[in-house]
C-alpha positions in Angstrom: -0.1 0.0 -0.2 1.4 3.3 -1.0 2.1 6.1 1.8 0.1 9.1 1.7 0.5 12.4 3.6 -1.3 15.6 4.4 1.8 17.5 6.0 1.2 21.3 5.9 4.5 22.7 4.4 2.9 26.2 5.4 2.1 25.7 9.0 3.9 28.1 11.3 4.6 25.3 13.7 6.1 22.8 11.0 8.2 25.8 9.7 9.7 26.9 13.2 10.8 23.1 13.5 10.1 20.7 10.6 12.3 17.9 11.9 9.7 15.6 14.2 7.4 15.8 11.3 10.2 14.8 8.9 11.3 12.0 10.9 7.7 10.7 11.3 7.1 11.1 7.4 10.7 9.1 6.8 9.6 6.5 9.3 6.3 6.0 7.2 8.2 5.8 3.7 11.1 6.3 1.8 8.7 7.8 -0.9 5.1 9.2 0.2 2.1 10.9 -2.0 1.6 14.3 -0.6 -2.3 14.7 -1.2 -2.3 18.8 -0.8 0.1 19.6 -3.5 -0.2 16.3 -5.6 3.6 15.4 -5.8 5.7 12.5 -4.2 7.8 13.5 -1.3 11.0 11.9 -1.1 12.3 11.4 2.3 15.1 9.1 3.1 18.9 10.0 2.2 18.6 6.9 -0.3 15.3 8.5 -1.9 16.7 11.7 -2.0 19.8 10.5 -3.8 17.8 8.4 -6.3 15.7 11.5 -7.1 18.6 14.0 -7.7 20.7 11.5 -9.7 18.2 9.8 -12.1 18.2 11.1 -15.3 14.3 10.3 -15.9 13.8 13.0 -13.1 14.9 16.4 -14.4 14.3 20.3 -13.7 11.5 21.1 -16.3 10.5 24.6 -16.4 7.1 25.5 -17.2 6.2 29.1 -17.6 3.5 30.6 -15.0 0.4 31.6 -15.9 -1.0 34.3 -16.9 2.1 34.0 -19.2 2.1 37.7 -20.0 2.0 38.8 -16.7 4.5 36.4 -15.4 7.1 36.9 -18.4 9.8 38.6 -16.8 9.9 36.1 -13.8 9.7 33.1 -16.4 12.1 34.4 -18.8 15.0 34.6 -15.6 14.3 30.8 -15.0 13.8 29.5 -18.4 16.9 30.9 -19.7 19.1 29.7 -16.7 21.0 26.4 -16.2 19.2 25.3 -12.9 16.0 25.1 -14.9 16.7 22.9 -17.9 18.3 19.4 -18.9 20.7 18.5 -21.3 21.9 19.5 -23.8 20.8 23.0 -22.7 22.1 22.7 -19.2 25.1 21.2 -20.4 25.9 24.1 -22.5 25.0 26.8 -20.2 26.8 25.2 -17.1 30.1 24.4 -19.3 30.0 28.2 -20.2 29.9 29.1 -16.6 32.0 26.4 -15.0 34.7 27.4 -17.5 34.8 30.8 -16.3 35.1 29.6 -12.4 37.5 27.5 -13.6 39.9 30.1 -14.4 40.7 31.0 -10.7 38.3 33.2 -9.7 37.5 31.4 -6.4 41.0 31.6 -5.4 41.8 34.9 -6.3 38.8 36.2 -4.2 40.1 34.3 -1.0 42.5 37.4 0.4 39.5 39.8 -0.6 36.9 37.8 1.3 39.4 37.7 4.5 39.5 41.5 3.9 35.8 42.3 3.7 35.3 39.8 6.4 37.9 41.7 8.5 36.4 45.1 7.5 32.9 44.6 8.6 33.9 43.0 12.0 36.0 46.4 12.5 32.5 48.2 11.8 30.9 46.5 14.9 30.4 48.7 18.0 29.1 47.5 21.0 28.8 43.9 22.5 25.2 43.2 21.2 24.7 43.0 17.4 22.6 41.3 14.5 25.1 39.3 13.0 23.0 38.8 9.8 22.6 42.6 9.1 26.1 43.7 10.3 27.9 40.8 8.8 26.5 37.7 7.3 24.6 39.5 4.6 26.7 42.2 3.5 29.8 39.6 3.0 28.1 37.2 0.5 26.8 40.0 -1.5 30.2 41.8 -1.7 31.8 38.3 -2.4 29.6 37.5 -5.5 29.5 41.1 -6.6 33.6 41.1 -6.8 33.3 38.1 -8.6 30.8 39.3 -11.3 32.4 42.7 -11.0 29.2 44.4 -9.9 30.2 48.0 -8.9 30.2 48.4 -5.1 27.9 51.5 -5.3 24.8 49.1 -6.6 25.3 46.1 -4.4 22.5 47.5 -1.8 20.0 46.3 -4.4 20.8 43.0 -4.9 20.0 41.5 -1.7 16.3 43.2 -2.1 15.8 41.9 -5.6 17.1 38.3 -4.7 14.6 38.0 -1.6 11.6 39.0 -3.4 12.7 36.7 -6.2 13.3 33.6 -4.1 9.8 34.2 -2.1 8.4 32.5 -5.2 9.5 29.4 -4.3 7.4 29.0 -1.4 4.2 27.5 -0.7 1.0 29.6 -0.4 2.4 32.7 -1.9 0.1 35.9 -2.2 -0.7 38.2 -5.0 1.5 40.7 -3.3 4.3 38.3 -3.5 3.9 37.5 -6.9 3.8 41.1 -8.0 7.0 41.8 -6.0 8.8 39.1 -7.6 7.8 40.1 -10.9 9.0 43.7 -10.5 12.1 42.8 -9.2 12.6 40.4 -12.1 12.1 43.2 -14.3 14.5 45.6 -12.5 17.1 42.9 -12.0 17.1 42.0 -15.5 17.6 45.6 -16.8 20.2 46.3 -14.1 22.3 43.2 -15.9 21.5 44.2 -19.1 23.1 47.8 -18.7 25.9 46.5 -16.8 26.7 44.0 -19.7 26.4 46.7 -22.0 28.7 48.9 -20.1 31.1 46.0 -19.7 31.1 45.2 -23.4 33.7 48.2 -24.2 36.1 47.4 -21.1 36.4 43.5 -20.7 38.0 42.7 -17.4 39.0 39.4 -15.2 35.3 39.3 -13.9 32.8 36.6 -14.3 30.3 38.8 -16.4 33.3 39.8 -18.7 34.1 35.9 -19.0 30.5 35.5 -20.0 30.5 38.3 -22.7 33.5 36.7 -24.0 31.9 33.2 -24.3 28.4 35.1 -26.0 30.4 36.7 -28.3 32.9 34.3 -29.3 30.9 31.8 -31.0 27.5 32.7 -30.3 27.4 30.2 -27.7 25.3 32.1 -24.8 22.5 34.0 -26.1 21.7 37.8 -24.3 18.7 36.3 -22.5 20.8 33.3 -21.3 23.4 35.7 -20.4 21.1 37.9 -18.0 19.7 34.9 -16.4 22.9 33.4 -15.6 24.0 36.2 -13.7 21.0 36.7 -12.1 21.1 32.9 -11.0 24.5 33.6 -9.9 23.8 36.5 -7.7 20.8 34.9 -6.4 22.5 31.5 -5.5 25.8 33.2 -4.5 24.5 35.1 -1.7 20.8 33.8 -0.8 22.1 30.1 0.4 25.4 31.9 1.9 23.3 34.0 4.4 21.2 31.0 5.3 24.0 28.1 5.6 25.9 31.0 7.8 22.9 32.1 10.1 21.4 28.5 10.6 24.7 26.8 11.1 25.9 29.5 13.8 22.8 29.3 15.8 23.1 25.7 16.1 26.8 25.9 16.9 25.5 28.3 19.6 23.1 26.5 20.7 25.9 23.5 21.4 28.3 25.3 23.4 30.4 22.0 23.7 30.8 22.0 20.0 31.5 25.7 20.0 34.2 25.1 22.2 35.9 22.2 20.1 35.9 24.6 17.4 37.3 27.6 18.9 40.1 25.8 20.7 41.2 24.4 17.1 40.5 20.6 18.1 37.7 20.6 15.1 38.5 22.5 11.9 36.3 25.4 11.0 36.2 23.4 7.5 35.1 20.2 9.0 32.5 22.1 11.2 31.3 24.2 8.4 30.0 20.4 6.6 27.9 19.7 10.2 26.6 23.2 9.9 25.1 22.9 6.5 24.1 19.2 7.4 22.0 20.3 10.6 19.8 22.8 9.5 19.5 22.6 6.0 19.0 26.1 4.1 17.4 24.6 1.4 14.5 22.1 2.4 13.2 21.1 -1.1 14.2 20.7 -4.4 12.0 19.5 -7.0 11.9 17.1 -10.0 9.6 15.8 -12.8 9.6 12.5 -14.3 10.1 12.6 -17.8 9.3 9.1 -18.3 8.0 6.3 -15.8 10.6 6.0 -13.1 10.7 3.6 -10.1 12.2 5.7 -7.0 12.6 3.5 -3.7 10.5 1.0 -4.9 7.7 2.9 -6.3 6.6 3.6 -9.9 6.6 7.4 -10.6 4.4 8.1 -13.4 5.8 10.4 -16.4 4.6 14.0 -15.7 4.7 13.5 -11.7 6.7 15.5 -9.6 9.1 14.6 -7.1 10.2 16.8 -4.2 13.3 15.7 -2.8 13.2 16.8 0.9 16.7 17.8 1.6 16.3 18.6 5.4 14.7 15.0 5.9 17.5 13.2 3.9 20.3 14.9 6.3 18.4 13.7 9.5 18.3 10.1 8.3 20.0 7.9 11.1 20.6 5.3 8.5 23.6 7.5 7.1 24.3 9.8 10.2 24.7 8.1 13.4 22.9 10.4 16.2 21.6 12.5 13.4 19.4 14.9 15.6 22.6 15.8 17.5 25.1 18.2 16.2 28.7 16.9 16.0 31.0 19.6 14.7 33.7 17.1 14.1 31.7 14.5 12.1 33.3 12.4 9.4 32.3 11.4 7.1 29.5 13.9 6.6 27.8 13.1 3.2 25.1 15.8 3.4 22.9 16.9 0.7 23.1 20.4 1.0 24.7 21.1 -2.2 22.6 18.8 -4.3 23.6 15.8 -6.0 24.2 14.7 -9.7 24.0 16.9 -12.5 22.3 19.8 -10.6 25.1 20.1 -8.0 25.8 23.7 -6.9 28.5 25.0 -9.1 29.1 27.4 -6.6 30.0 25.0 -3.8 33.6 25.6 -3.5 33.0 29.6 -3.7 30.6 29.0 -0.9 32.7 26.6 1.3 35.8 29.2 0.9 33.8 32.1 1.7 32.0 30.6 4.9 35.0 29.0 6.3 36.8 32.5 6.3 33.8 34.1 7.6 33.0 31.8 10.6 36.7 31.5 11.3 37.2 35.2 11.5 34.3 35.6 13.9 35.4 33.0 16.2 38.8 34.2 16.2 37.4 37.7 16.9 34.8 37.1 19.3 35.7 33.9 20.9 33.0 33.8 23.7 30.2 35.0 21.8 26.8 33.8 22.4 23.1 34.2 21.4 21.9 37.5 23.2 18.0 36.5 22.5 16.3 33.8 20.4 16.7 34.5 17.0 13.9 35.6 14.5 13.0 32.8 11.7 11.8 33.8 8.7 8.4 32.5 8.1 9.4 30.0 5.1 10.3 26.3 4.7 11.7 25.7 1.2 14.6 28.3 1.8 15.1 28.2 5.5 16.5 31.0 7.3 16.5 33.9 10.2 15.7 37.5 10.0 17.5 38.5 12.9 20.5 36.8 15.3 21.3 39.0 17.6 24.9 37.8 19.5 26.1 39.0 22.6 30.0 39.2 21.5 31.6 38.7 24.9 29.6 35.6 25.9 28.0 37.5 28.9 24.4 36.0 28.3 
């Protein structure tokens, strides 16, 4: 008998702490039919891995309706690698990956250290919202440096990004939709102007590399270039902010594990993987069956959708001993925080470097830091994170 679920993914209690409900669902079945959304939920590490790796389960974009109203939003998605399968995905990813491979990430490491140091130098007082003062401006600056976005323009990027990604949540309102459409128009217009300006003065930044790829043999269209840049800007800092915030809160709620990292017993690079696993910033990633396929012993019909529950997979006790515990030194740590298969996160090396530098600098500067109050969570499930995290930097709390 097939397992079914009526789990309310928008319920405030579930959003506050989804892991007990996900554990119950995981115990029920590897793959369960979700009646409210009419799709399958992959719950275990094995089922999520199978969903993300199977070539008959792809990212199939369909323009939102009414098409004319949603065109600015849809255009950014139908022309980007994350919403395409081969051969379009292969071509788009190869062009962007080739630019990343030219040493951009390591070239940025000293600059990331400078940015982290400068932001923490500006912190005044012992009580600070670490998201507003540090975690949000740092990745915006990093991805903007990579792309060559002028410093004077970076303040707009976070707002555009947040309005666009709000569309990925369940139960969106007309207000959320219109905000995303407007942000898509403004963001696209900004990138087109940036590309036009850069064409006459190419540099060693990623936008310049993408222009060269387009102008070299026409493999990258103007729409694809714009969509690729917006994707990199959105993914390059949205996920980083949530990994940092979710992971830092988890670390601070486990003082013994915090001491292991501060003392150097556990390298920051190792602890970072547990910070990603324990409270996943991306909880759900959807695939569509392009043909009938079997997942975890269940027949998924062509056209049906499978939602890979990433946070559930990362708490699977069949793979992670003491899966609900936080172990900063956990090794091995085969979490699915960066995805799997064809759509594995292209920016994973940049994200790991940036987060390792930022977490290490924060702990070096403030080794006794602690939560000053209960963090304020964002009311979202798919992209899980906090609105504010106030820290007592001297550990008096």
